[in-house]
C-alpha positions in Angstrom: 0.1 0.0 0.0 1.3 3.4 -0.9 2.4 5.4 2.1 0.6 8.5 0.6 -2.8 6.6 0.5 -5.6 8.7 2.1 -6.8 7.6 5.5 -10.5 6.7 5.8 -13.1 5.7 8.2 -12.2 2.1 7.4 -8.6 2.8 8.7 -10.2 4.3 11.8 -12.3 1.2 12.3 -9.3 -1.0 12.0 -7.3 1.1 14.4 -10.1 1.0 17.1 -10.3 -2.7 16.8 -6.6 -3.1 17.1 -3.7 -0.7 16.5 -1.6 -3.7 15.2 -4.2 -4.4 12.5 -4.1 -0.9 11.5 -0.3 -0.9 11.4 -0.2 -4.1 9.4 -2.8 -3.0 6.9 -1.0 0.3 6.2 2.4 -1.6 5.9 1.1 -4.5 3.8 -2.4 -4.0 2.6 -2.3 -7.5 1.2 -4.9 -9.2 3.4 -7.9 -7.0 3.1 -10.1 -5.8 0.3 -13.2 -3.7 0.6 -16.4 -5.5 0.7 -18.6 -5.3 -2.4 -21.5 -2.9 -2.4 -24.6 -4.9 -1.6 -27.3 -3.8 -4.1 -30.0 -5.2 -1.8 -28.8 -3.0 1.2 -28.5 -0.1 -0.8 -32.1 -0.5 -2.2 -33.5 -1.1 1.3 -31.9 2.0 2.8 -33.5 4.1 0.0 -36.8 2.5 0.8 -36.4 3.0 4.6 -35.8 6.7 4.0 -37.8 7.5 1.0 -36.9 10.7 -1.0 -33.3 10.5 0.4 -30.5 11.8 -1.7 -27.8 9.1 -2.2 -24.2 10.2 -2.9 -22.7 7.7 -5.5 -20.0 5.6 -4.0 -18.3 5.0 -7.3 -17.4 8.6 -7.9 -14.1 10.3 -7.0 -14.0 11.4 -3.3 -13.8 15.0 -4.2 -16.8 14.8 -6.5 -18.7 13.1 -3.6 -17.6 16.0 -1.4 -19.1 18.4 -3.8 -22.4 16.5 -4.3 -22.8 16.3 -0.4 -22.2 20.0 0.0 -24.9 20.7 -2.7 -27.4 18.4 -1.0 -26.8 20.1 2.5 -27.3 23.4 0.8 -30.7 22.6 -1.0 -33.6 24.9 -0.4 -35.8 21.8 0.6 -33.2 19.5 2.2 -33.7 15.8 2.2 -32.0 13.0 4.1 -28.6 12.2 2.6 -27.2 8.7 2.3 -23.4 8.2 2.1 -22.5 11.7 2.4 -18.7 12.5 2.2 -16.6 14.8 4.4 -13.0 15.4 5.2 -11.9 16.0 8.8 -9.5 18.7 9.8 -6.9 15.9 10.1 -7.4 14.8 6.5 -9.3 11.7 7.2 -11.8 10.9 4.4 -15.2 10.0 6.1 -18.4 8.4 4.6 -21.4 9.2 6.8 -24.2 6.6 6.6 -27.1 9.0 7.0 -27.8 12.7 7.6 -31.4 13.6 8.5 -32.6 17.3 8.4 -34.7 18.4 11.2 -38.3 19.5 10.7 -39.3 22.9 9.2 -38.4 25.9 11.3 -35.0 24.5 12.2 -33.2 25.0 8.8 -29.6 24.0 8.8 -29.7 21.5 11.6 -29.1 17.8 11.0 -28.9 14.6 12.9 -25.9 12.3 12.1 -27.1 8.7 11.9 -24.8 5.5 11.9 -26.7 2.6 10.4 -26.2 -0.8 11.9 -27.2 -3.8 9.8 -27.9 -5.8 13.0 -30.2 -5.7 16.0 -27.6 -4.5 18.4 -24.6 -2.3 18.5 -21.6 -1.7 20.7 -18.7 0.7 21.4 -17.3 0.1 17.9 -20.3 1.6 16.2 -20.4 4.6 18.6 -16.7 5.2 17.7 -17.5 5.4 14.0 -20.5 7.6 14.4 -18.5 9.9 16.6 -16.0 10.2 13.8 -18.8 10.9 11.4 -20.1 13.7 13.6 -16.7 15.2 14.0 -16.3 15.3 10.2 -19.8 16.8 9.7 -19.1 19.6 12.3 -15.8 20.3 10.7 -17.6 21.2 7.5 -19.6 23.8 9.3 -22.8 21.9 9.6 -24.9 22.3 12.8 -25.1 18.7 14.3 -28.3 18.6 16.4 -27.9 15.1 17.7 -26.2 11.8 17.0 -27.9 8.4 16.6 -27.2 4.8 15.8 -30.1 3.1 13.8 -30.3 -0.7 14.5 -32.6 -3.1 12.8 -35.8 -3.4 14.8 -36.6 -7.1 15.3 -40.3 -6.3 16.0 -40.6 -5.0 12.4 -42.9 -7.2 10.2 -42.3 -6.9 6.5 -45.6 -6.0 4.9 -44.4 -6.7 1.4 -44.4 -4.5 -1.7 -40.9 -3.4 -0.9 -41.9 -1.2 2.1 -39.2 -0.9 4.7 -40.2 2.2 6.6 -39.6 1.4 10.3 -37.1 -1.3 9.7 -34.5 0.8 11.5 -34.9 2.1 15.0 -32.6 5.1 15.9 -31.1 5.3 19.4 -29.5 8.5 20.4 -25.9 8.3 21.5 -25.0 12.0 21.6 -23.8 11.8 25.2 -21.5 8.8 24.5 -20.1 10.4 21.4 -19.0 13.5 23.3 -16.9 11.4 25.7 -14.8 9.9 22.9 -11.2 11.2 22.9 -11.2 11.5 19.1 -8.3 14.0 18.9 -5.9 11.6 20.5 -7.2 8.7 18.4 -6.9 10.5 15.2 -3.3 11.6 16.1 -2.3 8.1 16.7 -4.2 6.8 13.6 -1.9 9.2 11.5 1.4 8.6 13.3 1.2 4.9 14.2 2.2 3.4 10.8 5.5 5.4 10.9 6.7 3.6 14.0 7.5 0.1 14.8 4.9 -2.8 14.7 2.8 -2.5 17.9 3.0 -5.5 20.2 -0.7 -5.8 20.7 -1.2 -9.4 22.0 -4.0 -11.6 20.5 -7.4 -11.7 22.3 -11.0 -11.3 22.0 -10.5 -8.2 19.8 -9.1 -10.5 17.0 -12.7 -11.6 16.3 -14.7 -8.5 17.1 -16.4 -6.7 15.4 -15.0 -8.7 12.4 -12.3 -11.5 12.2 -8.8 -10.1 11.6 -7.2 -11.3 8.4 -3.8 -11.0 10.2 -4.6 -13.5 12.9 -1.8 -16.1 11.8 0.7 -13.3 11.6 0.2 -12.5 15.4 -0.4 -16.0 16.5 1.1 -18.6 14.1 0.1 -22.2 14.4 2.3 -24.1 16.9 5.1 -26.4 15.7 7.3 -29.0 17.1 7.2 -29.2 21.0 4.7 -26.3 21.0 2.3 -28.3 18.9 2.6 -31.3 21.2 1.9 -29.0 24.2 -1.0 -27.7 22.4 -2.4 -31.2 21.7 -2.2 -32.0 25.3 -3.4 -28.7 26.7 -5.6 -28.8 29.8 -8.0 -26.3 28.4 -9.6 -29.2 26.4 -11.2 -30.2 29.7 -12.9 -26.9 30.2 -11.5 -23.6 31.5 -12.6 -23.9 35.1 -11.3 -27.5 35.6 -8.1 -26.6 33.8 -7.5 -23.8 36.1 -8.0 -26.2 39.1 -5.6 -28.6 37.6 -2.9 -25.9 37.0 -3.3 -24.8 40.5 -2.4 -28.3 41.5 0.9 -28.2 39.5 -0.4 -30.2 36.5 0.8 -29.0 33.1 -0.8 -31.2 30.5 -3.4 -34.0 30.1 -0.7 -36.5 30.5 -0.1 -35.3 34.0 -3.7 -35.9 35.1 -4.7 -39.2 36.9 -7.9 -40.5 35.3 -9.4 -40.7 38.7 -9.0 -36.8 39.1 -11.5 -36.3 36.2 -15.2 -36.0 37.2 -16.9 -38.2 34.6 -16.5 -40.9 32.0 -16.7 -38.5 29.1 -13.6 -36.5 30.2 -11.7 -39.7 31.1 -12.6 -41.0 27.6 -11.4 -37.7 26.0 -8.1 -37.7 28.0 -7.3 -41.4 27.0 -8.1 -40.9 23.3 -5.9 -37.7 23.2 -3.0 -39.0 25.1 -2.9 -42.4 23.3 -3.5 -40.9 19.8 -6.4 -43.1 19.1 -10.2 -43.2 18.4 -12.3 -44.6 21.1 -15.8 -46.0 20.4 -17.2 -48.0 23.2 -19.5 -51.0 22.6 -22.5 -49.1 24.1 -22.7 -46.9 21.0 -23.6 -50.0 18.9 -26.0 -51.2 21.4 -27.7 -47.7 21.5 -28.0 -47.8 17.7 -29.5 -51.1 17.7 -32.5 -49.8 19.7 -33.7 -47.9 16.5 -34.8 -50.5 13.9 -36.5 -49.8 10.5 -35.3 -47.8 7.5 -32.8 -45.2 8.5 -32.8 -41.6 7.4 -30.0 -39.0 7.9 -31.2 -35.4 7.9 -29.5 -31.9 7.8 -31.3 -28.6 7.8 -30.1 -25.1 6.5 -31.7 -22.0 7.8 -31.3 -18.3 7.2 -32.1 -15.2 9.2 -32.4 -12.3 6.9 -31.4 -8.9 8.5 -33.7 -7.4 5.9 -36.8 -9.7 5.6 -37.7 -10.5 1.9 -40.8 -12.6 2.5 -44.0 -10.8 3.8 -45.2 -11.6 7.2 -41.5 -12.4 8.4 -39.2 -10.5 10.9 -35.6 -9.5 10.8 -33.4 -12.4 11.9 -36.4 -14.8 12.0 -34.9 -18.3 11.6 -36.4 -19.7 8.3 -35.5 -23.1 6.9 -34.6 -23.1 3.3 -32.9 -26.5 2.6 -33.1 -29.9 3.8 -30.9 -32.8 2.7 -31.7 -36.4 3.6 -30.2 -39.8 2.8 -32.9 -42.6 3.0 -32.1 -46.3 3.0 -33.7 -48.0 0.1 -36.5 -50.5 0.7 -34.5 -53.4 -0.8 -31.5 -52.7 1.2 -29.3 -51.9 -1.8 -27.9 -48.6 -0.4 -29.2 -45.1 0.1 -31.1 -42.6 -1.9 -30.3 -38.8 -1.6 -33.3 -36.5 -1.4 -33.5 -32.8 -0.9 -35.3 -29.5 -1.0 -33.9 -26.1 -1.8 -36.0 -22.9 -1.8 -36.3 -20.8 -5.0 -37.4 -17.3 -5.8 -41.2 -18.1 -5.7 -41.6 -16.8 -2.1 -41.9 -17.9 1.4 -40.7 -21.6 1.1 -41.9 -23.0 4.6 -45.1 -24.7 3.3 -43.2 -26.5 0.4 -40.4 -27.3 2.8 -42.7 -28.9 5.3 -44.7 -30.9 2.7 -41.7 -32.2 0.9 -40.0 -33.1 4.2 -42.9 -35.2 5.2 -42.9 -37.2 1.9 -39.2 -38.0 2.3 -39.3 -39.0 5.9 -42.3 -41.3 5.7 -44.1 -42.4 8.8 -41.7 -44.9 10.4 -38.0 -45.5 11.1 -35.4 -43.5 12.8 -34.3 -40.1 11.6 -30.6 -39.4 12.5 -29.3 -35.8 13.0 -26.5 -34.1 14.8 -27.3 -31.6 17.5 -30.9 -32.5 16.6 -32.5 -30.0 18.8 -32.0 -27.6 15.8 -33.8 -29.7 13.3 -36.4 -30.7 15.9 -37.2 -27.1 16.8 -37.7 -26.1 13.2 -40.1 -28.9 12.7 -42.1 -27.8 15.8 -42.2 -24.3 14.5 -43.5 -25.6 11.2 -46.2 -27.5 12.9 -47.3 -24.4 14.8 -47.5 -22.5 11.5 -49.5 -25.1 9.6 -52.3 -26.6 11.6 -53.2 -29.3 8.9 -49.6 -30.6 8.8 -49.0 -30.4 12.6 -49.8 -34.0 13.5 -47.5 -35.5 10.9 -44.8 -33.0 11.7 -44.9 -33.6 15.4 -44.7 -37.3 14.7 -41.6 -36.9 12.7 -40.0 -34.7 15.5 -40.6 -37.6 17.9 -38.6 -39.9 15.6 -35.4 -37.9 15.5 -32.3 -39.5 17.1 -29.6 -37.1 18.2 -26.1 -38.5 17.3 -24.6 -35.7 19.4 -25.7 -37.3 22.7 -24.7 -40.7 21.6 -21.3 -39.6 20.6 -20.7 -37.7 23.9 -21.8 -40.8 25.9 -19.7 -43.4 24.1 -16.9 -42.0 21.8 -14.2 -39.5 21.2 -11.8 -38.9 18.3 -8.6 -36.9 18.9 -9.0 -34.8 15.8 -12.1 -33.1 17.4 -9.7 -31.1 19.5 -12.1 -30.6 22.2 -15.0 -29.4 20.0 -18.3 -31.1 19.7 -19.5 -29.1 16.8 -20.7 -30.7 13.7 -17.8 -29.2 11.7 -15.2 -30.6 14.1 -17.0 -34.1 14.4 -17.5 -34.5 10.7 -14.0 -33.4 10.0 -12.7 -36.0 12.5 -14.8 -39.1 11.6 -15.2 -38.3 7.8 -12.3 -36.2 6.8 -12.3 -37.2 3.2 -15.9 -36.1 2.7 -14.9 -32.5 3.4 -18.4 -31.9 4.8 -17.7 -28.2 5.5 -16.4 -27.6 2.1 -18.6 -25.2 -0.1 -17.7 -24.8 -3.8 -18.8 -21.3 -4.7 -16.9 -18.4 -6.3 -15.5 -15.6 -4.1 -15.5 -17.7 -1.0 -19.1 -17.3 -0.3 -20.7 -19.3 2.5 -23.8 -21.4 1.8 -26.0 -18.7 3.5 -24.5 -16.0 1.2 -24.8 -18.1 -1.9 -28.5 -19.0 -1.1 -29.3 -15.2 -0.5 -27.5 -14.4 -3.8 -29.4 -17.0 -5.6 -32.7 -15.1 -4.8 -31.7 -11.9 -6.5 -34.1 -11.1 -9.3 -31.6 -9.8 -11.8 -29.0 -12.6 -11.3 -27.9 -14.5 -14.5 -29.9 -17.8 -14.7 -26.7 -19.7 -15.3 -25.2 -18.2 -12.0 -28.4 -19.0 -10.1 -28.0 -22.7 -11.4 -24.4 -22.8 -10.4 -25.1 -21.6 -6.9 -28.1 -24.1 -6.4 -25.8 -26.9 -7.7 -23.2 -26.0 -5.1 -25.9 -25.9 -2.2 -27.2 -29.3 -3.4 -23.6 -30.8 -3.3 -23.0 -29.2 0.1 -26.2 -31.0 1.3 -25.0 -34.3 0.0 -21.8 -34.1 1.7 -23.3 -33.2 5.0 -25.7 -36.2 5.0 -22.8 -38.5 3.8 -20.8 -37.3 6.8 -23.8 -38.1 9.1 -23.8 -41.7 7.7 -20.1 -42.0 8.3 -20.5 -41.0 11.9 -23.3 -43.4 12.4 -21.2 -46.3 10.9 -18.2 -45.4 13.1 -20.5 -45.5 16.2 -22.1 -48.7 15.1 -18.8 -50.4 14.6 -19.4 -50.6 10.8 -16.9 -50.3 8.0 -16.9 -47.0 6.3 -18.9 -46.8 3.1 -20.0 -44.4 0.5 
């Protein structure tokens, strides 16, 4: 990155998250690229503040400054989205929203930071404080400062109407307490000095994951890697603290009798001995569930900006199920699935197709099955006519999570019982967590993108194929886990 590159509010955000991150970005600039402009968010903001003037983000900064000044000086001022200002220190700042006060108060504006979430914290107040400083520096009378968060009580009525989606909360008092002068001085001078020695911590992940994490905390190697493999924290933070107080330095130093339950003793033995442990009780437990087996995974999404009428922000909505079903003749399994499309709220079609796939008898295996069970119960509450069948299905679900915790452990789980860790340990070749989509999109991002009206049909098909393939790998990993717990040879 050129040393002469202008400082922006993005640099300020990185600095406030971690001075070391700001230093690395200004020195290297190789790990961070600005996120693409989300057309949906842009459209929604215009609908939430109808009549607002939008300053184009793709114009040169000085042109955006001039356009902002023109909008501020209009005879009949309107809200301004993405207004641009330059602070006295030379920081280029984009301001989410400026709202003029009512008639009779000409020239007075509220500065609003828009949060695409239902909550906000110190980071968002820092950013809106910078915005207010930049606006005041341009000679604009700032009457107040707000952060507008998404109101989870908002119910989307349809027809593209998003008035009321964002709820403003005044933060003027908190803004005034910020030592912005000192922060901006440090922001400008820090990159000229040595690399800050900021140690890794919780700030590495909040408000966004830092792309320089491996620079500050490289993966352990050699003796350090062995110590990490045997670390006491795998037993839980509180127990690890007790064991350290007793002078124990690793799992190998802990007598099994010191551990409070069979699960932790099994974990310790598997890790110390470098071996997978599956006790016979797992197979006996699986034998209690006769009949045609099914393996089920759900995918859900919680849109910050609801797109289906009658739904709320962040409401958990199922959009995909994937299921492997044993064939009647015992010749293997058949993969079935459902993936929502652009036609509207998918929950009815999701529920009906799921009932067809799951039939009326036989166990339905899932992992952390409370998730799938809760979604089914929610669908039952929504559709009275399907409720008896859906509730019956919920009662057939068998949670492999509980069976695994009671009878098995794989050292590659590294202390985690998440589906990602478990599938990666028991079925590494399946790559259950891999998602083949361009630009590193997640399944949630790919599904949301596939719903865009103007997206090329070929791109929609590519995204849907990737989502279908992801579902297939998830259910295959479930089957592999079931085979391992049942003492069966691994099959495809």
